[in-house]
C-alpha positions in Angstrom: 122.9 57.5 174.8 125.1 60.4 173.2 126.8 59.9 169.8 130.4 60.2 169.3 129.9 63.5 167.8 127.6 64.8 170.7 130.1 63.7 173.0 133.1 65.4 171.4 131.1 68.5 170.9 130.2 68.7 174.7 133.8 67.9 175.7 134.8 71.0 173.4 132.2 73.0 174.6 133.3 72.2 178.4 136.9 72.8 177.7 136.0 76.2 176.5 134.1 77.3 179.3 137.5 76.1 181.6 139.5 78.3 179.6 137.2 81.2 179.7 136.8 80.8 183.6 140.9 80.5 183.8 141.1 83.8 181.5 138.7 85.6 183.7 141.0 84.6 186.9 144.0 86.2 185.1 141.8 89.5 184.9 141.0 89.0 181.4 137.4 90.1 180.1 135.7 88.0 178.0 134.5 90.0 175.0 133.4 87.3 172.4 133.2 83.4 172.3 133.0 81.7 169.3 133.5 84.8 167.2 133.1 83.8 163.4 134.5 85.4 160.3 133.0 84.0 157.2 136.3 84.2 155.2 138.9 82.7 157.9 136.5 80.9 160.4 136.1 80.8 164.0 138.0 82.2 166.9 137.1 80.3 170.4 137.5 83.0 172.9 138.4 86.8 172.4 139.6 88.1 175.5 141.0 91.5 176.8 142.5 93.2 179.6 143.7 97.2 179.5 146.9 96.2 177.8 146.3 93.8 174.7 143.8 91.6 173.2 144.0 87.8 173.4 142.9 85.5 170.3 142.5 82.1 171.9 142.2 78.7 170.6 141.0 76.1 172.8 141.9 72.4 172.2 140.5 69.7 174.5 141.6 66.2 174.6 140.7 63.1 176.6 143.8 61.6 178.7 145.4 59.2 176.4 144.3 60.5 173.3 147.0 59.9 170.3 148.1 63.6 169.8 147.9 66.5 172.5 145.8 69.4 171.6 148.7 71.7 170.7 149.9 69.1 168.1 146.4 69.6 166.1 147.3 73.1 165.4 149.1 73.4 162.3 150.4 76.2 160.1 147.3 76.2 158.2 145.1 76.5 161.2 147.6 79.1 162.6 147.2 81.3 159.5 143.3 81.0 159.6 143.4 82.2 163.3 145.9 85.1 162.7 143.6 86.2 159.7 140.6 86.1 161.8 142.2 88.1 164.6 143.3 90.8 161.9 139.8 90.7 160.6 138.3 91.3 164.0 140.8 93.9 164.9 139.9 95.7 161.6 136.0 95.4 162.1 136.1 96.5 165.7 138.6 99.4 165.0 140.6 98.7 168.0 144.2 99.7 168.3 145.4 97.4 171.1 148.3 95.2 170.5 146.9 91.5 170.2 148.4 87.8 170.6 147.5 84.7 169.6 147.5 81.9 172.4 146.4 78.2 172.8 145.0 76.7 175.9 144.9 72.9 175.9 142.8 71.0 178.2 143.4 67.1 179.0 140.4 65.6 180.7 140.9 62.3 183.0 138.3 59.9 182.9 139.1 58.6 186.3 140.4 60.8 189.2 142.8 58.0 189.9 144.7 58.6 186.4 146.0 61.6 188.5 147.7 61.6 191.8 146.2 65.0 192.5 142.9 63.6 191.8 141.9 66.6 189.3 139.6 65.8 186.5 141.6 67.9 184.1 144.6 69.8 183.6 144.9 73.3 181.6 148.0 74.3 179.9 148.2 78.2 178.6 150.4 78.6 175.6 151.3 82.2 174.7 152.4 83.5 171.3 151.6 80.6 169.4 
């Protein structure tokens, strides 16, 4: 039997896997996953195409959660992501433009919760 923390960790990792696959399907190459800066924290996914680098925060929630994934990204978290992204750009000496995105994944406990029968929805919010 999994603890609540283990279940949440597995749900988060599964959401990040789905987000990475989605970005690949859109032509992005995943550069790093769970890239960590000791001062500003972690960026879930760093991806690039020939035109830009994406720094992606992934938020995964179960259907029926009190708040959406997007609602959990406050100004403080956004500032940390931006600072970590700038640190990444500096460390890896890249001049491509970059942007901060959010991928919100909602899991459904039962396929019957959705008319189309899918187990999850994915919403990509650009330029957060």
